[in-house]
N, C-alpha and C positions, 0 to 999 in steps of 0.2 A: 504494500500500500504506500501511497505518497501523501504529501501535505493536503492536496485537493481532496483525496478520498477520505482522509481523517477529518477534515473540516466538514465535509458532507455528512459524515457519520455523526459528528457532534450535533449538527443541525437537526438531522432526522431523529436521533435519539432524544434530543431536547424537546422537540415538538411532541413526540409520543409520550414522553415523561409528563409534560405539562397536561396533556389531554387526559392521561390516566389518573393523574393526581386530582384534577378538577372533577372528574367523574366520581372518584372514590370519596373525595372530601377530606379536609385537613385532619379529621379525628380518626380516620380509618387506620387500623393497625397494619403494619408492614410485616408479613410473616417471615420474610427473608432477612429482616433486620430486627431481631427480638428486642422489644422495649421501645421501638420507634413507632410513631404514627406518621402519616403522610406529611404533617406539618414539619416534623424534624427532618424528614427526607428532603423536602424542598429547601428548607433553610440551609441544610448541609451542602447539597449539590449546588444551589445558587451561590453559596459562600465560596465553595471551591472554584466555581467558574470565575468569580470576581478576583479571587486570589491568583488563579492561573493567568488571568488577563494582565495582571501587573507585570508578570515575567515576560509574557509575549510582547509587551510594550517596551521591554528592555531593562527591567529591573535586574541588577547584577548581584544583589545581596539577598539573603533569605528573608522571608516574611512568615512569621508564625501563622499557621492556618487559623488559630484561635482569633487572630486579628481580622479575619476575612470580613466579618460583619461590620467592622469599623470602616471598611472601604465604602460601604453604602451609607447614605445619609442617615437612614433610620431603619431599624428592624421592622419589616412589614407586619401588618395584622394578617389574620387568617384570610380575610377576603382579598387582601392585596397580594398574597403570596404567589398565586399562579402568574400574574402579570410581572411581578418582581423577578420571578425565576426566568420568564421568557426574555425579559430585557437583558439580564445578565448573560444568558446563553447566547443571545443574538450578538451581544457586544464581544464575547469571546470568539465566536465564529468569524465576525468581521475582522477582529484583530489578527487572527491566524491567517486569514486570506490576504490581508494587506501587509503582513510582516515581511521584512526582507529575508531571503533565504540564508544570508550570512548573519542572521540575528545573533547577538551575544547577550546572554542572560544566565541567571542561576538555574541549575537543573539538579536533579537528584538520582536519576537513573541513566544507565548506559543508553546511548542513542547515536544515530549517525550525525545529528546536528542538534543544537538547542531547540530550534523550531520543531524539528521532527519529534523531539522528546515531548514537548508540550502538546502538540497536535495529537500524537498517538495516545498519550496518557489521558487526555481529556476525552478522546473518542471512547475509550473503554470505561473511564469514570462515569461518563454519561450513559453509556449503553447498559452497564451493570445496574446503575441506579434506575434506569428506565425499566429494567426487568423488575426491580424492587417495587416501583410504583404500580406496575401492572399486576404484580402479585397481590397487591392490596385489593384489587378488583377481581382476582382469580382468573385473569385472562392474559397470560403472558404470550406476547407475539414472537415471531421468529427472529433469529439473528442471522444475518447473511453469512454464508460459509466463509468467504474471504475475510470478513471482519472477525468472525469467531476464531479463525485460524491465527490471525494476527494477535488476537487477545490471549490465546493460549501461549503464543510465543513470548508475549510481554510478561505474562504471569510467571512462566517457567524461567525464561532467560534473564529477566530483570528483578523479579521479586523473590523467587525461590532461591536463587544463588546468594541473596543477601540475608535469608532467614536464619536466625539463630535457633529457631525451634525445629527446623527440619533436620533432625538428627536421629540415627538409629545405631545401636551398639554394634550390630552385625551389618557389614556392607550389603547394600541392596540395590539392584538395578531395576528401574521402572521404565517400561517402554510405553509411551503414549502414542496412539495411532488414530488419526482422523481418517476414517474410511472414505468419506466422500470427497476430500480434497487431496488425498494421497500424501498427507503431511505426517511426519514422525518426529518424536523427540525421545532422547534417552536421558534419564535422570539418574545420576549415581549418588546414592544417599549413604552416608556413613556417620561416624562420630565427628567428622570435620565438615567444613562448608560443602554443600552439595555442588556437584558439577553437572551442568546441563549442556547438551549439544543437539543440534538438529540432525535427524537421520536415525536409522535403525541401530540397535546395539551391535557391537562387534560379535558377541556370542549370544547365548540364550539368556533372555531377561528373567529375573526372578518373578516379575509381574508384568503382564501386558494388559493395558487398559485401552479398549477400543470402542469407538462410537462415532457418530457424526461430529463434525466440528462444533455445531451448536450444542449437542449433548455434552461434549467434553468441556466446552467453554463454561456453561452454566454449572456443571458439576465441580470443576476444578476451582472456580471462583466461589464455591460454596453457596450457590443459588439453587441447586438441585442435588438430589442424592446421587452418589456414585454407584450405588448398588445395581440400578437397572442397566448399567452399561455392561458390556462383555468384559469379564475379568478372567484372565488365564494365569495360572500359577498361584503363588502365595498372595493371599488377600490382606496381609498385614498392613501394607501401605494404604490400601483402599479404606480399611476400617479406621486407620489413624489419620487420614488426610485432613479432616477439619482441625485436628490438633497440630499437625505438622506445618500447615500453611494456611493462615487465615489473615488476609489483608484487612485490617480493622477499618471500620467506617467512622470511628470517632476516637 
């Protein structure tokens, strides 16, 4: 995927998130984010969008995410939330589309460029939270296979390799295979930092997890159970996944 595709993904997911949130209402519970209602989901994602926009506009020093609401003039009321969210998302999309490709700014994940970092990160931030908003109405829509594949790659290649919780006493090889896009990842888990690489394992994997890109995307991001997927070999990692890798939303 490229900057244009990621910007389009942010825009589409943002629109769908706002629609789902407005339909569900601010007090609806969000099953995929225990303890949250739609109100908190909109405030969080809208705050993240405003936070990210600061960097896409060239901020070179970190800004605590807790300060994101301070970027807005006022914290919106429940009735104002959907429009407040839409404005922040549209501003982020416009900023990504107009930013120079040689943008210099603060980042926190490995990427081909700072702009690619923020465009990709916000594409999946918004898509995953779109799924959260839709889960509040029990009608989760599809995730396009190329976007889902890219999101699996970001999760494994950028977040998993940084995780201090992804540890097992005995070395374990996990093979993740997206059947519909022909994409594969090999994850080597031990008592040290995990190692992730694209492609099939060199030998036999201890566990193979196979499904469509969307199924894997939702399951690995802890938005759907892993169990319905095809699991071959040792199920230890599948059972422990929510503990091994959970990207917190607060």
